[in-house]
DODODREN-884826 format. One record per residue (C-alpha): residue in one letter; residue number from 0; x, y, z; chain. Coordinates in Angstrom, 2 decimals. Each point is the difference from the previous one (the first is absolute). Example, Ala and Ser with C-alpha at 12.3 -4.5 7.8 and 13.67 -1.06 7.14 Angstrom:
<nodes>
A/0/12.30/-4.50/7.80/A
S/1/1.37/3.44/-0.66/A
</nodes>
This chain:
<nodes>
M/0/0.00/0.00/0.00/A
E/1/1.27/3.46/-0.90/A
S/2/0.85/2.30/2.89/A
A/3/-1.86/3.26/0.52/A
R/4/0.72/2.46/-2.76/A
I/5/-1.39/3.06/1.66/A
G/6/0.24/1.79/3.30/A
C/7/-2.68/2.44/1.10/A
K/8/-0.20/2.06/3.17/A
S/9/-1.76/3.21/0.98/A
R/10/1.02/2.89/2.19/A
Q/11/-1.23/3.52/0.67/A
I/12/2.29/2.73/-1.36/A
A/13/-2.16/3.00/0.98/A
P/14/-3.40/0.46/1.64/A
G/15/-2.51/-1.71/-2.27/A
V/16/2.63/-1.10/-2.53/A
A/17/1.00/-3.66/-0.26/A
V/18/2.95/-1.44/-1.89/A
V/19/-0.26/-3.51/-1.40/A
E/20/3.56/-1.22/-0.51/A
I/21/0.22/-2.70/-2.65/A
S/22/3.10/-2.03/-0.75/A
G/23/0.90/-2.76/-2.43/A
R/24/-2.06/-0.71/-3.08/A
L/25/-3.50/1.32/-0.67/A
L/26/-1.53/-2.63/-2.27/A
M/27/-3.40/-1.53/-0.75/A
G/28/-1.57/-2.19/2.66/A
A/29/0.80/0.02/3.70/A
D/30/2.17/3.12/-0.29/A
C/31/-2.91/2.11/-1.25/A
G/32/-2.37/-1.62/2.50/A
L/33/2.27/1.04/2.87/A
I/34/-0.02/3.63/-1.16/A
D/35/-3.78/-0.13/-0.45/A
K/36/-0.51/-1.24/3.57/A
E/37/2.32/2.65/1.41/A
I/38/-1.82/2.83/-1.81/A
E/39/-3.38/-1.35/1.17/A
A/40/1.26/-0.18/3.60/A
L/41/1.24/3.61/-0.18/A
I/42/-3.33/1.21/-1.38/A
A/43/-1.84/-1.88/2.75/A
R/44/2.16/1.89/2.56/A
E/45/-0.78/3.31/-1.74/A
Q/46/3.60/0.30/-1.24/A
K/47/-0.86/1.28/-3.46/A
R/48/3.11/1.97/-0.91/A
V/49/2.47/-2.67/-1.05/A
I/50/3.50/-0.03/-1.44/A
L/51/1.15/-3.17/-1.74/A
D/52/3.76/-0.11/0.55/A
L/53/1.37/-2.09/-2.85/A
S/54/3.68/0.81/0.56/A
E/55/0.75/-3.66/0.82/A
V/56/-2.03/-1.48/-2.88/A
R/57/2.17/-1.27/-2.83/A
I/58/-2.53/-1.64/-2.36/A
I/59/-3.60/0.87/-0.83/A
D/60/-2.32/-1.56/-2.58/A
S/61/-3.22/1.25/-1.55/A
A/62/-2.04/-1.41/2.89/A
G/63/2.21/1.92/2.43/A
V/64/-0.59/3.22/-1.94/A
G/65/-3.71/-0.82/-0.01/A
Q/66/0.08/-0.48/3.78/A
V/67/1.54/3.45/0.48/A
V/68/-2.76/1.52/-2.17/A
K/69/-2.67/-2.05/1.83/A
S/70/1.32/1.23/3.36/A
F/71/-0.05/3.59/-1.27/A
T/72/-3.60/-0.38/-1.20/A
R/73/-1.17/-1.67/3.21/A
L/74/1.57/2.75/2.14/A
K/75/-1.45/2.77/-2.19/A
K/76/-3.50/-1.54/0.26/A
S/77/0.34/-0.07/3.79/A
G/78/0.98/3.69/0.08/A
G/79/3.74/-0.58/0.23/A
D/80/3.03/0.13/-2.24/A
L/81/3.03/-2.06/-1.00/A
R/82/3.53/1.07/-0.82/A
V/83/2.89/-2.14/-1.17/A
A/84/3.50/0.44/1.37/A
G/85/3.35/-1.44/-1.00/A
A/86/-0.89/-1.40/-3.43/A
S/87/3.27/-0.05/-1.93/A
G/88/1.64/-2.00/-2.76/A
M/89/-2.36/-2.56/-1.50/A
L/90/-2.95/1.17/2.11/A
D/91/0.39/3.62/-1.06/A
G/92/0.16/-1.09/-3.64/A
V/93/-3.10/-2.18/0.31/A
F/94/-2.03/2.77/1.68/A
K/95/1.02/2.45/-2.75/A
L/96/-0.67/-2.51/-2.80/A
T/97/-3.49/-0.70/1.37/A
Q/98/-0.62/3.71/0.73/A
V/99/-0.82/-0.80/3.65/A
H/100/2.30/2.81/1.09/A
K/101/-2.47/2.49/-1.50/A
A/102/-2.82/-1.14/2.30/A
I/103/1.85/-0.90/3.20/A
G/104/2.55/2.28/1.66/A
M/105/3.52/-1.42/-0.17/A
Y/106/2.64/1.11/2.51/A
A/107/3.65/-0.79/0.66/A
N/108/-0.64/-1.22/3.55/A
A/109/-2.75/-0.36/2.62/A
Q/110/1.02/3.15/1.86/A
E/111/-0.37/2.09/-3.15/A
A/112/-3.33/-1.68/-0.79/A
S/113/-1.35/0.83/3.47/A
Q/114/0.48/3.75/-0.48/A
N/115/-3.21/1.97/-0.63/A
F/116/-2.08/-3.18/-0.12/A
</nodes>
């Protein structure tokens, strides 16, 4: 059996602003399900301003990109917002190729993303 490909943990960076730190690979299947559950749990706790910190993610597929967009949509519908931090290299290229960067704010790091949220 393959070992876990993704790590996911949440923390509060500022009052009302949560950071979901993701590491490893963000691929179809359990990886996306883990992100989905974390976003749902944050919404249930009224934590609706969320930063996805992808600085430790090395690989993302189309399902991973779709999960980021799904999380953004779910947060917007609940009255919140999503920002992405730390997307570089392959991730940055994928977000630009898919035009996701035009809809979701992209920042160099979580601290920068938390400003004026």
